[in-house]
C-alpha positions as CSV (number, residue, x, y, z in Angstrom):
1,M,0.0,0.0,0.0
2,A,1.4,3.4,-1.0
3,T,1.7,6.1,1.5
4,V,0.5,9.6,0.5
5,A,3.0,12.2,1.4
6,T,1.5,15.2,3.2
7,D,2.7,18.6,2.0
8,P,4.8,20.5,4.6
9,I,2.2,23.3,5.0
10,T,-0.5,20.8,5.9
11,M,1.9,19.1,8.4
12,K,2.6,22.5,10.0
13,L,-1.1,23.3,10.2
14,N,-1.7,19.9,11.8
15,R,0.8,20.7,14.5
16,L,-0.6,24.2,15.0
17,F,-4.1,22.7,15.3
18,A,-2.9,20.2,17.9
19,A,-1.1,22.9,19.9
20,T,-4.1,25.3,19.7
21,D,-6.6,22.6,20.7
22,T,-5.6,23.3,24.3
23,N,-8.2,21.0,25.9
24,S,-7.5,18.2,23.3
25,D,-11.2,17.7,22.4
26,G,-10.5,17.6,18.7
27,Y,-11.8,21.1,18.0
28,V,-10.6,24.6,18.3
29,D,-12.9,27.2,19.8
30,W,-12.5,30.6,21.4
31,S,-11.8,29.0,24.8
32,D,-8.7,27.4,23.4
33,Y,-7.4,30.8,22.3
34,Q,-8.3,32.3,25.6
35,R,-6.3,29.6,27.3
36,L,-3.3,30.4,25.1
37,V,-3.6,34.1,26.0
38,D,-3.8,33.1,29.7
39,R,-0.7,30.9,29.3
40,Y,1.3,33.7,27.7
41,L,0.3,36.2,30.5
42,S,1.0,33.6,33.2
43,T,4.3,32.4,31.7
44,Y,5.7,35.9,31.0
45,K,4.1,37.4,34.2
46,I,2.2,40.1,32.4
47,D,-1.0,41.7,33.9
48,K,-4.1,41.3,31.7
49,H,-4.4,45.1,31.7
50,D,-1.0,45.7,30.2
51,R,-1.1,47.1,26.6
52,R,0.9,44.0,25.4
53,A,-1.7,41.7,26.9
54,Q,-4.5,43.7,25.3
55,A,-2.8,43.6,21.9
56,L,-2.3,39.8,22.1
57,L,-5.9,39.3,23.1
58,M,-7.2,41.6,20.4
59,S,-5.0,40.0,17.7
60,Y,-6.3,36.5,18.7
61,Q,-9.9,37.8,18.8
62,M,-9.5,39.2,15.3
63,Q,-7.9,36.0,14.1
64,W,-10.8,34.0,15.7
65,V,-13.5,36.1,14.1
66,E,-11.8,35.8,10.7
67,L,-11.4,32.1,11.1
68,L,-15.1,31.8,11.8
69,R,-15.8,34.0,8.7
70,H,-13.8,31.6,6.5
71,A,-15.4,28.6,8.1
72,D,-18.9,29.9,7.5
73,G,-19.7,30.9,11.0
74,V,-19.4,27.7,13.0
75,D,-18.5,28.2,16.7
76,R,-15.8,25.6,16.8
77,L,-13.5,24.2,14.2
78,S,-12.5,20.6,13.4
79,K,-9.0,20.0,12.2
80,E,-10.1,20.1,8.6
81,Q,-12.2,23.3,9.1
82,F,-9.3,24.9,11.0
83,Q,-6.9,24.1,8.2
84,T,-9.2,25.4,5.5
85,A,-10.0,28.6,7.4
86,I,-6.4,29.3,8.4
87,R,-5.2,28.8,4.9
88,A,-7.8,31.2,3.6
89,L,-7.0,33.7,6.4
90,S,-3.3,33.6,5.7
91,V,-3.8,35.0,2.2
92,D,-6.9,37.1,2.8
93,T,-5.6,40.3,4.4
94,S,-8.8,42.3,3.5
95,R,-9.8,42.7,7.1
96,F,-6.9,41.4,9.2
97,N,-3.4,40.4,8.4
98,M,-2.9,37.4,10.7
99,V,0.6,36.6,9.5
100,E,1.8,40.0,10.5
101,G,-0.5,41.1,13.4
102,V,-0.4,38.0,15.6
103,P,3.4,37.5,15.5
104,H,4.0,41.2,16.4
105,A,1.8,40.8,19.4
106,I,3.5,37.6,20.4
107,F,6.9,39.1,20.0
108,D,6.0,42.0,22.2
109,I,4.9,39.6,25.0
110,M,8.1,37.5,24.6
111,D,10.5,40.4,24.6
112,T,10.5,40.8,28.4
113,A,13.8,42.7,28.3
114,F,12.3,45.3,26.0
115,D,15.4,45.1,23.7
116,N,13.6,44.2,20.5
117,T,15.1,40.7,20.6
118,I,14.2,37.3,21.9
119,S,16.8,35.7,24.1
120,K,17.2,31.9,24.7
121,D,15.5,32.3,28.1
122,E,12.6,34.2,26.6
123,F,12.3,31.5,23.9
124,V,12.2,28.8,26.5
125,Q,9.2,30.5,28.0
126,Y,7.5,30.5,24.5
127,L,8.1,26.8,24.3
128,N,6.4,26.4,27.7
129,V,3.3,28.4,26.5
130,W,2.8,26.0,23.7
131,N,3.7,22.9,25.8
132,I,6.6,22.1,23.4
133,S,9.0,19.7,25.3
134,D,10.9,18.2,22.3
135,P,14.6,18.0,23.3
136,G,15.5,19.5,20.0
137,A,13.3,22.5,20.4
138,M,16.3,24.8,21.3
139,D,17.7,23.9,17.9
140,T,14.8,25.9,16.5
141,F,16.0,28.9,18.4
142,S,19.4,28.6,16.6
143,R,17.6,28.2,13.2
144,L,15.4,31.2,13.8
145,D,18.4,33.3,14.7
146,T,19.4,33.5,11.0
147,D,22.2,36.1,11.6
148,G,23.8,34.0,14.4
149,D,24.0,36.9,16.9
150,G,22.5,34.8,19.7
151,A,19.1,36.4,19.7
152,I,16.0,36.4,17.5
153,S,15.2,39.9,16.2
154,R,11.7,41.1,15.4
155,Q,12.5,40.8,11.7
156,E,13.7,37.2,12.1
157,F,10.6,36.3,14.1
158,I,8.2,37.8,11.6
159,R,10.0,36.2,8.7
160,A,9.7,32.9,10.4
161,F,6.0,33.3,10.8
162,R,5.7,34.1,7.1
163,E,7.6,30.9,6.4
164,F,5.4,28.9,8.7
165,F,2.3,29.8,6.6
166,Y,3.8,30.2,3.2
167,S,6.9,28.1,2.8
168,A,6.7,24.5,1.5
169,D,10.4,24.0,2.5
170,P,10.3,21.7,5.6
171,E,13.8,22.9,6.6
172,A,12.9,26.6,6.5
173,P,13.4,28.1,10.0
174,G,9.7,29.0,10.3
175,S,8.7,25.4,9.5
176,L,10.3,24.4,12.8
177,F,8.1,26.2,15.4
178,F,6.5,23.0,16.5
179,G,9.4,20.7,15.8
180,S,11.1,19.2,12.8
181,L,8.7,18.0,10.1
182,S,10.9,15.0,9.4
183,A,10.5,13.8,13.0
């Protein structure tokens, strides 16, 4: 029996779905996004009234509303619905540019030193938010740090998000947010 190879973008979206489905019920709904926001705020010790917390919440709210629009208004998304909606949303920037807005809000949360870079320690916290415990996860940090200066700049982080959604190269740094696709 022949095995059908899954394209890298679908593989990445499968991992994103699994990580976003924070209660592991096989669906993504707003409560999953709220739990992610709460994890960010708890992990990075940020008050919910902080402007960074509000920006993260609003960017995820906009993403959720747009996912629902692309999924014809259902209130929770199966993996297939999520993939279809997120693919559509990643190219439809008519109302909200998810690929740019969400990562900027995440970066602002992660940059606890306010130096416009993400250190290894700040990246470890990011891994904790998403429950990524793969021993090779810190290799991702090195790959995202494309200039090799020991930190992930805002530009490197945003470029990686673009690669996550648009690059079919399984070895592109942005393809590694949830681990190697060859694993």
